[in-house]
Gaussian input, Z-matrix of N, CA and C with variables (Angstrom, degrees):
# hf/3-21g

backbone

0 1
 N
 C     1     B1
 C     2     B2     1     A1
 N     3     B3     2     A2     1     D1
 C     4     B4     3     A3     2     D2
 C     5     B5     4     A4     3     D3
 N     6     B6     5     A5     4     D4
 C     7     B7     6     A6     5     D5
 C     8     B8     7     A7     6     D6
 N     9     B9     8     A8     7     D7
 C    10    B10     9     A9     8     D8
 C    11    B11    10    A10     9     D9
 N    12    B12    11    A11    10    D10
 C    13    B13    12    A12    11    D11
 C    14    B14    13    A13    12    D12
 N    15    B15    14    A14    13    D13
 C    16    B16    15    A15    14    D14
 C    17    B17    16    A16    15    D15
 N    18    B18    17    A17    16    D16
 C    19    B19    18    A18    17    D17
 C    20    B20    19    A19    18    D18
 N    21    B21    20    A20    19    D19
 C    22    B22    21    A21    20    D20
 C    23    B23    22    A22    21    D21
 N    24    B24    23    A23    22    D22
 C    25    B25    24    A24    23    D23
 C    26    B26    25    A25    24    D24
 N    27    B27    26    A26    25    D25
 C    28    B28    27    A27    26    D26
 C    29    B29    28    A28    27    D27
 N    30    B30    29    A29    28    D28
 C    31    B31    30    A30    29    D29
 C    32    B32    31    A31    30    D30
 N    33    B33    32    A32    31    D31
 C    34    B34    33    A33    32    D32
 C    35    B35    34    A34    33    D33
 N    36    B36    35    A35    34    D34
 C    37    B37    36    A36    35    D35
 C    38    B38    37    A37    36    D36
 N    39    B39    38    A38    37    D37
 C    40    B40    39    A39    38    D38
 C    41    B41    40    A40    39    D39
 N    42    B42    41    A41    40    D40
 C    43    B43    42    A42    41    D41
 C    44    B44    43    A43    42    D42
 N    45    B45    44    A44    43    D43
 C    46    B46    45    A45    44    D44
 C    47    B47    46    A46    45    D45
 N    48    B48    47    A47    46    D46
 C    49    B49    48    A48    47    D47
 C    50    B50    49    A49    48    D48
 N    51    B51    50    A50    49    D49
 C    52    B52    51    A51    50    D50
 C    53    B53    52    A52    51    D51
 N    54    B54    53    A53    52    D52
 C    55    B55    54    A54    53    D53
 C    56    B56    55    A55    54    D54
 N    57    B57    56    A56    55    D55
 C    58    B58    57    A57    56    D56
 C    59    B59    58    A58    57    D57
 N    60    B60    59    A59    58    D58
 C    61    B61    60    A60    59    D59
 C    62    B62    61    A61    60    D60
 N    63    B63    62    A62    61    D61
 C    64    B64    63    A63    62    D62
 C    65    B65    64    A64    63    D63
 N    66    B66    65    A65    64    D64
 C    67    B67    66    A66    65    D65
 C    68    B68    67    A67    66    D66
 N    69    B69    68    A68    67    D67
 C    70    B70    69    A69    68    D68
 C    71    B71    70    A70    69    D69
 N    72    B72    71    A71    70    D70
 C    73    B73    72    A72    71    D71
 C    74    B74    73    A73    72    D72
 N    75    B75    74    A74    73    D73
 C    76    B76    75    A75    74    D74
 C    77    B77    76    A76    75    D75
 N    78    B78    77    A77    76    D76
 C    79    B79    78    A78    77    D77
 C    80    B80    79    A79    78    D78
 N    81    B81    80    A80    79    D79
 C    82    B82    81    A81    80    D80
 C    83    B83    82    A82    81    D81
 N    84    B84    83    A83    82    D82
 C    85    B85    84    A84    83    D83
 C    86    B86    85    A85    84    D84
 N    87    B87    86    A86    85    D85
 C    88    B88    87    A87    86    D86
 C    89    B89    88    A88    87    D87
 N    90    B90    89    A89    88    D88
 C    91    B91    90    A90    89    D89
 C    92    B92    91    A91    90    D90
 N    93    B93    92    A92    91    D91
 C    94    B94    93    A93    92    D92
 C    95    B95    94    A94    93    D93
 N    96    B96    95    A95    94    D94
 C    97    B97    96    A96    95    D95
 C    98    B98    97    A97    96    D96
 N    99    B99    98    A98    97    D97
 C   100   B100    99    A99    98    D98
 C   101   B101   100   A100    99    D99
 N   102   B102   101   A101   100   D100
 C   103   B103   102   A102   101   D101
 C   104   B104   103   A103   102   D102
 N   105   B105   104   A104   103   D103
 C   106   B106   105   A105   104   D104
 C   107   B107   106   A106   105   D105
 N   108   B108   107   A107   106   D106
 C   109   B109   108   A108   107   D107
 C   110   B110   109   A109   108   D108
 N   111   B111   110   A110   109   D109
 C   112   B112   111   A111   110   D110
 C   113   B113   112   A112   111   D111
 N   114   B114   113   A113   112   D112
 C   115   B115   114   A114   113   D113
 C   116   B116   115   A115   114   D114
 N   117   B117   116   A116   115   D115
 C   118   B118   117   A117   116   D116
 C   119   B119   118   A118   117   D117
 N   120   B120   119   A119   118   D118
 C   121   B121   120   A120   119   D119
 C   122   B122   121   A121   120   D120
 N   123   B123   122   A122   121   D121
 C   124   B124   123   A123   122   D122
 C   125   B125   124   A124   123   D123
 N   126   B126   125   A125   124   D124
 C   127   B127   126   A126   125   D125
 C   128   B128   127   A127   126   D126
 N   129   B129   128   A128   127   D127
 C   130   B130   129   A129   128   D128
 C   131   B131   130   A130   129   D129
 N   132   B132   131   A131   130   D130
 C   133   B133   132   A132   131   D131
 C   134   B134   133   A133   132   D132
 N   135   B135   134   A134   133   D133
 C   136   B136   135   A135   134   D134
 C   137   B137   136   A136   135   D135
 N   138   B138   137   A137   136   D136
 C   139   B139   138   A138   137   D137
 C   140   B140   139   A139   138   D138
 N   141   B141   140   A140   139   D139
 C   142   B142   141   A141   140   D140
 C   143   B143   142   A142   141   D141
 N   144   B144   143   A143   142   D142
 C   145   B145   144   A144   143   D143
 C   146   B146   145   A145   144   D144
 N   147   B147   146   A146   145   D145
 C   148   B148   147   A147   146   D146
 C   149   B149   148   A148   147   D147
 N   150   B150   149   A149   148   D148
 C   151   B151   150   A150   149   D149
 C   152   B152   151   A151   150   D150
 N   153   B153   152   A152   151   D151
 C   154   B154   153   A153   152   D152
 C   155   B155   154   A154   153   D153
 N   156   B156   155   A155   154   D154
 C   157   B157   156   A156   155   D155
 C   158   B158   157   A157   156   D156
 N   159   B159   158   A158   157   D157
 C   160   B160   159   A159   158   D158
 C   161   B161   160   A160   159   D159
 N   162   B162   161   A161   160   D160
 C   163   B163   162   A162   161   D161
 C   164   B164   163   A163   162   D162
 N   165   B165   164   A164   163   D163
 C   166   B166   165   A165   164   D164
 C   167   B167   166   A166   165   D165
 N   168   B168   167   A167   166   D166
 C   169   B169   168   A168   167   D167
 C   170   B170   169   A169   168   D168
 N   171   B171   170   A170   169   D169
 C   172   B172   171   A171   170   D170
 C   173   B173   172   A172   171   D171
 N   174   B174   173   A173   172   D172
 C   175   B175   174   A174   173   D173
 C   176   B176   175   A175   174   D174
 N   177   B177   176   A176   175   D175
 C   178   B178   177   A177   176   D176
 C   179   B179   178   A178   177   D177
 N   180   B180   179   A179   178   D178
 C   181   B181   180   A180   179   D179
 C   182   B182   181   A181   180   D180
 N   183   B183   182   A182   181   D181
 C   184   B184   183   A183   182   D182
 C   185   B185   184   A184   183   D183
 N   186   B186   185   A185   184   D184
 C   187   B187   186   A186   185   D185
 C   188   B188   187   A187   186   D186
 N   189   B189   188   A188   187   D187
 C   190   B190   189   A189   188   D188
 C   191   B191   190   A190   189   D189
 N   192   B192   191   A191   190   D190
 C   193   B193   192   A192   191   D191
 C   194   B194   193   A193   192   D192
 N   195   B195   194   A194   193   D193
 C   196   B196   195   A195   194   D194
 C   197   B197   196   A196   195   D195
 N   198   B198   197   A197   196   D196
 C   199   B199   198   A198   197   D197
 C   200   B200   199   A199   198   D198
 N   201   B201   200   A200   199   D199
 C   202   B202   201   A201   200   D200
 C   203   B203   202   A202   201   D201
 N   204   B204   203   A203   202   D202
 C   205   B205   204   A204   203   D203
 C   206   B206   205   A205   204   D204
 N   207   B207   206   A206   205   D205
 C   208   B208   207   A207   206   D206
 C   209   B209   208   A208   207   D207
 N   210   B210   209   A209   208   D208
 C   211   B211   210   A210   209   D209
 C   212   B212   211   A211   210   D210
 N   213   B213   212   A212   211   D211
 C   214   B214   213   A213   212   D212
 C   215   B215   214   A214   213   D213
 N   216   B216   215   A215   214   D214
 C   217   B217   216   A216   215   D215
 C   218   B218   217   A217   216   D216
 N   219   B219   218   A218   217   D217
 C   220   B220   219   A219   218   D218
 C   221   B221   220   A220   219   D219
 N   222   B222   221   A221   220   D220
 C   223   B223   222   A222   221   D221
 C   224   B224   223   A223   222   D222
 N   225   B225   224   A224   223   D223
 C   226   B226   225   A225   224   D224
 C   227   B227   226   A226   225   D225
 N   228   B228   227   A227   226   D226
 C   229   B229   228   A228   227   D227
 C   230   B230   229   A229   228   D228
 N   231   B231   230   A230   229   D229
 C   232   B232   231   A231   230   D230
 C   233   B233   232   A232   231   D231
 N   234   B234   233   A233   232   D232
 C   235   B235   234   A234   233   D233
 C   236   B236   235   A235   234   D234
 N   237   B237   236   A236   235   D235
 C   238   B238   237   A237   236   D236
 C   239   B239   238   A238   237   D237
 N   240   B240   239   A239   238   D238
 C   241   B241   240   A240   239   D239
 C   242   B242   241   A241   240   D240
 N   243   B243   242   A242   241   D241
 C   244   B244   243   A243   242   D242
 C   245   B245   244   A244   243   D243
 N   246   B246   245   A245   244   D244
 C   247   B247   246   A246   245   D245
 C   248   B248   247   A247   246   D246
 N   249   B249   248   A248   247   D247
 C   250   B250   249   A249   248   D248
 C   251   B251   250   A250   249   D249
 N   252   B252   251   A251   250   D250
 C   253   B253   252   A252   251   D251
 C   254   B254   253   A253   252   D252

   B1=1.4502
   B2=1.5288
   B3=1.3286
   B4=1.4657
   B5=1.5246
   B6=1.3133
   B7=1.4591
   B8=1.5248
   B9=1.3282
   B10=1.4620
   B11=1.5248
   B12=1.3260
   B13=1.4571
   B14=1.5268
   B15=1.3197
   B16=1.4691
   B17=1.5325
   B18=1.3157
   B19=1.4658
   B20=1.5233
   B21=1.3215
   B22=1.4734
   B23=1.5207
   B24=1.3475
   B25=1.4749
   B26=1.5228
   B27=1.3283
   B28=1.4708
   B29=1.5288
   B30=1.3102
   B31=1.4679
   B32=1.5240
   B33=1.3430
   B34=1.4677
   B35=1.5192
   B36=1.3272
   B37=1.4596
   B38=1.5211
   B39=1.3258
   B40=1.4703
   B41=1.5242
   B42=1.3183
   B43=1.4680
   B44=1.5289
   B45=1.3287
   B46=1.4568
   B47=1.5131
   B48=1.3213
   B49=1.4625
   B50=1.5264
   B51=1.3180
   B52=1.4653
   B53=1.5302
   B54=1.3338
   B55=1.4659
   B56=1.5245
   B57=1.3334
   B58=1.4660
   B59=1.5321
   B60=1.3193
   B61=1.4596
   B62=1.5212
   B63=1.3201
   B64=1.4539
   B65=1.5324
   B66=1.3376
   B67=1.4638
   B68=1.5232
   B69=1.3224
   B70=1.4629
   B71=1.5298
   B72=1.3275
   B73=1.4637
   B74=1.5234
   B75=1.3305
   B76=1.4627
   B77=1.5253
   B78=1.3151
   B79=1.4585
   B80=1.5271
   B81=1.3084
   B82=1.4656
   B83=1.5248
   B84=1.3336
   B85=1.4600
   B86=1.5302
   B87=1.3324
   B88=1.4688
   B89=1.5235
   B90=1.3154
   B91=1.4578
   B92=1.5259
   B93=1.3373
   B94=1.4612
   B95=1.5235
   B96=1.3183
   B97=1.4652
   B98=1.5248
   B99=1.3075
   B100=1.4616
   B101=1.5292
   B102=1.3204
   B103=1.4648
   B104=1.5321
   B105=1.3363
   B106=1.4644
   B107=1.5256
   B108=1.3121
   B109=1.4647
   B110=1.5358
   B111=1.3320
   B112=1.4562
   B113=1.5279
   B114=1.3283
   B115=1.4637
   B116=1.5242
   B117=1.3275
   B118=1.4590
   B119=1.5259
   B120=1.3204
   B121=1.4585
   B122=1.5185
   B123=1.3347
   B124=1.4689
   B125=1.5227
   B126=1.3214
   B127=1.4630
   B128=1.5295
   B129=1.3200
   B130=1.4572
   B131=1.5249
   B132=1.3274
   B133=1.4627
   B134=1.5259
   B135=1.3276
   B136=1.4597
   B137=1.5143
   B138=1.3300
   B139=1.4666
   B140=1.5264
   B141=1.3324
   B142=1.4572
   B143=1.5323
   B144=1.3214
   B145=1.4683
   B146=1.5265
   B147=1.3326
   B148=1.4679
   B149=1.5277
   B150=1.3252
   B151=1.4635
   B152=1.5169
   B153=1.3255
   B154=1.4673
   B155=1.5261
   B156=1.3161
   B157=1.4682
   B158=1.5276
   B159=1.3362
   B160=1.4630
   B161=1.5264
   B162=1.3309
   B163=1.4657
   B164=1.5232
   B165=1.3359
   B166=1.4660
   B167=1.5227
   B168=1.3291
   B169=1.4649
   B170=1.5207
   B171=1.3467
   B172=1.4592
   B173=1.5310
   B174=1.3237
   B175=1.4681
   B176=1.5245
   B177=1.3213
   B178=1.4595
   B179=1.5249
   B180=1.3237
   B181=1.4724
   B182=1.5232
   B183=1.3082
   B184=1.4597
   B185=1.5206
   B186=1.3172
   B187=1.4675
   B188=1.5201
   B189=1.3448
   B190=1.4637
   B191=1.5273
   B192=1.3294
   B193=1.4679
   B194=1.5278
   B195=1.3213
   B196=1.4649
   B197=1.5186
   B198=1.3187
   B199=1.4614
   B200=1.5269
   B201=1.3373
   B202=1.4705
   B203=1.5247
   B204=1.3360
   B205=1.4638
   B206=1.5314
   B207=1.3290
   B208=1.4584
   B209=1.5271
   B210=1.3140
   B211=1.4626
   B212=1.5192
   B213=1.3260
   B214=1.4662
   B215=1.5209
   B216=1.3219
   B217=1.4623
   B218=1.5097
   B219=1.3210
   B220=1.4673
   B221=1.5297
   B222=1.3356
   B223=1.4653
   B224=1.5247
   B225=1.3281
   B226=1.4674
   B227=1.5201
   B228=1.3202
   B229=1.4687
   B230=1.5244
   B231=1.3176
   B232=1.4661
   B233=1.5308
   B234=1.3361
   B235=1.4717
   B236=1.5277
   B237=1.3192
   B238=1.4642
   B239=1.5214
   B240=1.3447
   B241=1.4584
   B242=1.5320
   B243=1.3130
   B244=1.4661
   B245=1.5346
   B246=1.3202
   B247=1.4698
   B248=1.5229
   B249=1.3458
   B250=1.4642
   B251=1.5291
   B252=1.3138
   B253=1.4756
   B254=1.5054
   A1=111.63
   A2=116.17
   A3=120.17
   A4=109.88
   A5=116.88
   A6=121.29
   A7=110.85
   A8=116.90
   A9=121.64
   A10=110.38
   A11=117.07
   A12=121.75
   A13=110.98
   A14=116.04
   A15=120.49
   A16=109.90
   A17=117.23
   A18=120.83
   A19=112.09
   A20=116.83
   A21=120.34
   A22=109.72
   A23=117.68
   A24=120.71
   A25=110.83
   A26=116.45
   A27=119.94
   A28=110.76
   A29=117.26
   A30=121.70
   A31=110.29
   A32=117.02
   A33=120.68
   A34=110.37
   A35=117.08
   A36=121.14
   A37=113.04
   A38=116.71
   A39=120.18
   A40=111.93
   A41=117.53
   A42=119.78
   A43=109.65
   A44=116.84
   A45=120.53
   A46=112.19
   A47=116.74
   A48=121.11
   A49=111.42
   A50=116.22
   A51=120.50
   A52=110.68
   A53=117.19
   A54=119.92
   A55=111.74
   A56=117.14
   A57=120.37
   A58=110.67
   A59=117.44
   A60=121.01
   A61=111.58
   A62=117.79
   A63=121.41
   A64=110.71
   A65=116.52
   A66=119.94
   A67=110.55
   A68=117.04
   A69=121.30
   A70=110.95
   A71=116.96
   A72=121.11
   A73=111.96
   A74=117.35
   A75=120.29
   A76=111.15
   A77=116.53
   A78=120.16
   A79=111.02
   A80=117.41
   A81=121.62
   A82=112.19
   A83=116.96
   A84=121.11
   A85=112.58
   A86=116.72
   A87=123.40
   A88=113.35
   A89=116.30
   A90=120.35
   A91=109.70
   A92=116.23
   A93=121.26
   A94=108.44
   A95=115.21
   A96=121.46
   A97=110.18
   A98=115.85
   A99=119.52
   A100=111.95
   A101=117.14
   A102=121.63
   A103=112.15
   A104=116.98
   A105=119.85
   A106=110.34
   A107=114.57
   A108=120.60
   A109=110.55
   A110=117.28
   A111=120.64
   A112=110.85
   A113=116.46
   A114=120.76
   A115=110.30
   A116=116.14
   A117=120.24
   A118=111.92
   A119=116.94
   A120=120.54
   A121=112.41
   A122=116.68
   A123=120.38
   A124=110.39
   A125=115.97
   A126=120.85
   A127=110.59
   A128=117.12
   A129=120.80
   A130=111.48
   A131=116.68
   A132=120.10
   A133=110.79
   A134=115.94
   A135=119.92
   A136=112.05
   A137=117.18
   A138=121.16
   A139=111.31
   A140=116.59
   A141=120.46
   A142=110.88
   A143=115.87
   A144=119.78
   A145=111.66
   A146=117.35
   A147=119.13
   A148=110.84
   A149=117.23
   A150=120.23
   A151=111.66
   A152=116.41
   A153=121.05
   A154=109.83
   A155=116.13
   A156=120.54
   A157=110.64
   A158=117.11
   A159=120.49
   A160=111.81
   A161=116.04
   A162=120.53
   A163=110.18
   A164=116.75
   A165=120.08
   A166=112.01
   A167=116.48
   A168=121.62
   A169=112.33
   A170=116.44
   A171=122.74
   A172=111.60
   A173=115.24
   A174=122.65
   A175=107.16
   A176=115.95
   A177=121.89
   A178=113.39
   A179=117.29
   A180=119.76
   A181=110.62
   A182=117.38
   A183=121.69
   A184=111.73
   A185=117.27
   A186=117.93
   A187=112.10
   A188=117.68
   A189=119.43
   A190=110.04
   A191=116.91
   A192=120.91
   A193=110.75
   A194=117.05
   A195=119.96
   A196=112.36
   A197=118.07
   A198=120.19
   A199=109.98
   A200=117.59
   A201=120.48
   A202=110.23
   A203=117.07
   A204=120.44
   A205=110.82
   A206=116.90
   A207=121.16
   A208=110.46
   A209=117.33
   A210=120.44
   A211=111.74
   A212=116.99
   A213=119.73
   A214=110.44
   A215=117.60
   A216=121.12
   A217=112.36
   A218=117.19
   A219=120.99
   A220=110.25
   A221=117.68
   A222=120.38
   A223=110.61
   A224=117.09
   A225=120.31
   A226=110.14
   A227=117.85
   A228=121.79
   A229=110.45
   A230=117.20
   A231=120.79
   A232=110.17
   A233=116.15
   A234=119.28
   A235=111.75
   A236=117.13
   A237=121.00
   A238=110.11
   A239=118.10
   A240=121.10
   A241=110.57
   A242=117.30
   A243=121.36
   A244=109.88
   A245=117.69
   A246=120.92
   A247=111.47
   A248=117.14
   A249=120.25
   A250=112.03
   A251=116.66
   A252=121.21
   A253=111.14
   D1=-39.74
   D2=179.35
   D3=-63.49
   D4=-40.23
   D5=179.69
   D6=-63.05
   D7=-40.78
   D8=178.76
   D9=-62.99
   D10=-42.85
   D11=179.36
   D12=-62.99
   D13=-37.86
   D14=177.99
   D15=-61.04
   D16=-43.35
   D17=-179.98
   D18=-67.25
   D19=-34.90
   D20=177.13
   D21=-60.89
   D22=-46.73
   D23=179.65
   D24=-62.08
   D25=-40.66
   D26=178.48
   D27=-63.11
   D28=-43.84
   D29=179.37
   D30=-62.37
   D31=-42.98
   D32=177.76
   D33=-59.19
   D34=-45.64
   D35=178.89
   D36=-61.79
   D37=-43.61
   D38=-179.64
   D39=-68.85
   D40=-38.63
   D41=177.39
   D42=-63.29
   D43=-42.42
   D44=176.24
   D45=-60.41
   D46=-42.53
   D47=178.50
   D48=-62.92
   D49=-41.66
   D50=179.50
   D51=-63.44
   D52=-44.75
   D53=179.34
   D54=-61.70
   D55=-47.07
   D56=-178.73
   D57=-65.01
   D58=-42.99
   D59=179.86
   D60=-67.94
   D61=-38.76
   D62=177.96
   D63=-64.45
   D64=-44.60
   D65=177.87
   D66=-59.96
   D67=-46.88
   D68=-179.98
   D69=-62.14
   D70=-44.55
   D71=-178.52
   D72=-64.68
   D73=-46.14
   D74=179.47
   D75=-62.16
   D76=-36.67
   D77=177.13
   D78=-70.07
   D79=-41.58
   D80=-178.83
   D81=-63.72
   D82=-32.79
   D83=178.89
   D84=-92.20
   D85=14.53
   D86=178.07
   D87=57.62
   D88=33.02
   D89=176.50
   D90=-87.58
   D91=-37.71
   D92=174.24
   D93=-131.62
   D94=156.37
   D95=179.93
   D96=-87.64
   D97=151.17
   D98=177.45
   D99=-68.99
   D100=-11.37
   D101=177.65
   D102=-102.86
   D103=6.02
   D104=-178.99
   D105=-80.84
   D106=151.73
   D107=178.42
   D108=-61.55
   D109=-35.78
   D110=-179.53
   D111=-64.02
   D112=-48.29
   D113=-179.84
   D114=-61.11
   D115=-51.46
   D116=-176.44
   D117=-64.42
   D118=-35.62
   D119=177.24
   D120=-67.50
   D121=-46.72
   D122=179.17
   D123=-64.19
   D124=-43.59
   D125=-178.83
   D126=-63.79
   D127=-45.81
   D128=-179.49
   D129=-64.75
   D130=-43.04
   D131=177.51
   D132=-61.87
   D133=-43.39
   D134=178.11
   D135=-60.32
   D136=-44.61
   D137=178.61
   D138=-64.46
   D139=-40.44
   D140=178.31
   D141=-60.06
   D142=-49.85
   D143=-177.60
   D144=-66.55
   D145=-39.16
   D146=177.43
   D147=-69.12
   D148=-33.11
   D149=175.44
   D150=-64.90
   D151=-42.66
   D152=177.19
   D153=-61.71
   D154=-44.23
   D155=179.39
   D156=-62.26
   D157=-46.83
   D158=179.66
   D159=-61.25
   D160=-39.57
   D161=178.01
   D162=-63.77
   D163=-41.58
   D164=-179.21
   D165=-65.26
   D166=-26.97
   D167=179.48
   D168=-92.86
   D169=0.49
   D170=-176.41
   D171=58.65
   D172=34.20
   D173=176.38
   D174=-93.94
   D175=84.32
   D176=-170.66
   D177=-58.33
   D178=-46.34
   D179=-178.77
   D180=-61.25
   D181=-39.68
   D182=-178.43
   D183=-67.15
   D184=-50.07
   D185=-175.80
   D186=-71.80
   D187=-33.99
   D188=177.38
   D189=-64.82
   D190=-45.12
   D191=178.81
   D192=-59.99
   D193=-44.53
   D194=-179.49
   D195=-68.01
   D196=-33.45
   D197=176.67
   D198=-68.47
   D199=-38.19
   D200=176.27
   D201=-63.31
   D202=-46.00
   D203=177.02
   D204=-62.36
   D205=-38.44
   D206=177.46
   D207=-61.53
   D208=-46.38
   D209=179.36
   D210=-60.99
   D211=-42.39
   D212=177.13
   D213=-62.56
   D214=-43.68
   D215=179.26
   D216=-62.81
   D217=-41.82
   D218=-179.54
   D219=-68.04
   D220=-40.91
   D221=178.46
   D222=-60.87
   D223=-45.30
   D224=179.03
   D225=-67.84
   D226=-38.90
   D227=177.73
   D228=-59.29
   D229=-44.93
   D230=177.88
   D231=-63.56
   D232=-44.22
   D233=179.76
   D234=-61.50
   D235=-42.92
   D236=178.81
   D237=-65.66
   D238=-41.52
   D239=-179.89
   D240=-64.37
   D241=-43.23
   D242=-178.89
   D243=-64.56
   D244=-37.00
   D245=179.52
   D246=-69.51
   D247=-27.91
   D248=-179.32
   D249=-78.71
   D250=-25.93
   D251=-176.59
   D252=-78.09

């Protein structure tokens, strides 16, 4: 059971990394805007999952940094959503 839990945390971390990297890559190649709901959603989800992974590993610098990035992403996401309504 412990081994299974270890793999779950690893999968969460990798999924978060993929989302954050995909958002960054799509933005870098001008496929999506950094102010788009898709970018901000993928980026925020990626930061959330990497923060959870860092917390599970007791990697304080990693999870704190990802939570800060998550908060910035969510604040901008809310601002963009409010401007669209």
